[in-house]
C-alpha positions in Angstrom: 0.1 0.1 0.1 2.8 2.2 0.7 3.6 2.2 -3.2 0.2 3.4 -3.7 0.5 6.2 -1.5 3.9 7.3 -2.8 2.4 7.0 -6.5 -0.6 9.0 -5.7 1.4 11.8 -4.0 3.8 12.0 -6.9 1.2 12.1 -9.8 -1.0 14.5 -7.8 2.2 16.9 -7.8 3.1 16.5 -11.3 -0.2 16.3 -12.7 0.9 13.4 -15.1 1.7 9.9 -15.3 4.0 7.9 -17.9 3.1 5.0 -20.0 5.1 2.7 -22.2 4.0 3.1 -25.9 4.6 0.4 -28.7 3.3 2.9 -31.3 0.9 5.5 -31.8 -2.5 4.5 -29.9 -0.8 1.1 -28.7 0.3 0.9 -25.0 1.8 -1.7 -22.9 -0.8 -4.0 -21.1 -0.7 -6.7 -18.4 -3.2 -9.6 -17.8 -3.8 -11.2 -14.5 -4.5 -15.0 -14.0 -8.4 -14.2 -14.2 -8.1 -12.6 -17.5 -8.5 -9.0 -16.4 -6.4 -6.3 -18.2 -4.5 -3.5 -17.0 -2.5 -0.6 -18.4 0.7 0.0 -16.5 1.3 3.7 -15.3 4.4 5.1 -13.5 4.8 8.3 -11.5 8.0 9.3 -13.1 9.8 8.8 -16.5 12.9 7.2 -14.9 10.6 4.3 -13.3 9.1 3.9 -16.8 12.2 3.8 -18.6 13.4 1.1 -16.3 10.4 -1.0 -16.9 10.9 -1.0 -20.8 12.7 -4.0 -20.8 11.9 -7.8 -21.5 8.7 -8.0 -23.3 8.6 -4.0 -23.3 12.1 -3.6 -24.8 11.8 -0.8 -27.5 8.7 0.8 -26.1 8.7 4.3 -25.9 8.1 6.3 -22.6 5.1 8.4 -23.1 4.0 11.1 -20.7 0.3 11.9 -20.2 -1.3 14.8 -18.5 -4.3 14.3 -16.1 -6.7 16.1 -18.5 -6.1 13.7 -21.5 -5.7 10.7 -19.0 -9.1 11.5 -17.5 -10.9 11.3 -21.0 -8.8 8.1 -21.8 -9.9 6.5 -18.4 -13.5 6.9 -19.3 -12.9 4.5 -22.4 -10.9 2.2 -20.3 -13.7 1.9 -17.7 -16.0 1.1 -20.5 -13.6 -1.6 -21.9 -13.1 -3.0 -18.5 -9.4 -2.2 -18.4 -8.0 -0.6 -15.2 -4.7 0.6 -14.4 -1.6 -1.2 -12.7 0.3 1.4 -10.6 4.1 1.4 -11.2 4.5 -2.5 -11.7 7.7 -4.2 -11.1 8.9 -6.8 -13.6 7.7 -9.8 -11.3 5.2 -10.0 -8.6 2.0 -8.6 -7.6 0.5 -5.5 -9.0 -1.5 -2.7 -7.5 -4.5 -2.0 -9.3 -6.8 1.0 -9.6 -10.2 0.6 -11.2 -10.2 3.1 -14.0 -13.4 4.7 -13.0 -12.3 5.3 -9.5 -9.0 6.6 -10.7 -10.8 9.3 -13.1 -12.8 10.3 -10.2 -9.8 10.9 -8.2 -7.8 12.8 -11.1 -10.7 15.3 -12.0 -10.0 17.7 -9.0 -6.5 17.8 -10.0 -7.2 19.2 -13.5 -6.5 22.9 -13.9 -9.9 24.8 -15.4 -8.3 25.6 -18.9 -7.4 21.9 -19.0 -11.1 21.0 -18.1 -12.3 22.9 -21.3 -9.9 20.7 -23.4 -11.2 17.7 -21.8 -14.8 18.5 -22.4 -14.1 19.3 -26.0 -12.3 16.2 -26.6 -14.9 14.0 -25.0 -17.9 15.8 -27.1 -15.7 15.3 -30.2 -15.0 11.4 -29.5 -18.3 10.1 -30.6 -22.1 10.5 -30.5 -22.2 9.1 -27.0 -21.4 12.3 -25.1 -21.7 11.9 -21.4 -23.6 14.3 -19.1 -20.9 15.3 -16.6 -23.7 15.7 -14.0 -24.7 12.4 -13.2 -22.8 10.0 -15.7 -25.8 8.9 -17.7 -25.8 9.7 -21.5 -27.4 13.1 -22.5 -31.2 12.5 -23.2 -32.3 12.3 -26.7 -33.3 15.9 -28.2 -35.1 16.0 -31.4 -34.4 19.6 -32.0 -30.7 18.7 -32.8 -32.0 16.9 -36.1 
């Protein structure tokens, strides 16, 4: 649990996480024995670089700011993919549910970045989410 506390303290200060990226839009993933999928995230570039070996050798370290991460976490939650916090090469992982981490991240996003997030989420698809209660916006025939 100490690693989770350290992770949360570090990312709340920087307002970003680091991932390993194979190619544009393709990130390193982990799967547990039960078939659950995870995207590994690190609190520093150095830790992510140290993890880029073995199966992840050649992956590039990619920085993601909270406003962009928040939008992506919504998609991950829909796909039932969670986060693995600073995983070591071997051993157990500390997981955070994507939906829960999104709720935790939101207060750390600057107001100008919240506008970027809102714009990117409304541009993503026709299934825009109403931020008030998490339900899809009601159908409005006047939008035809």
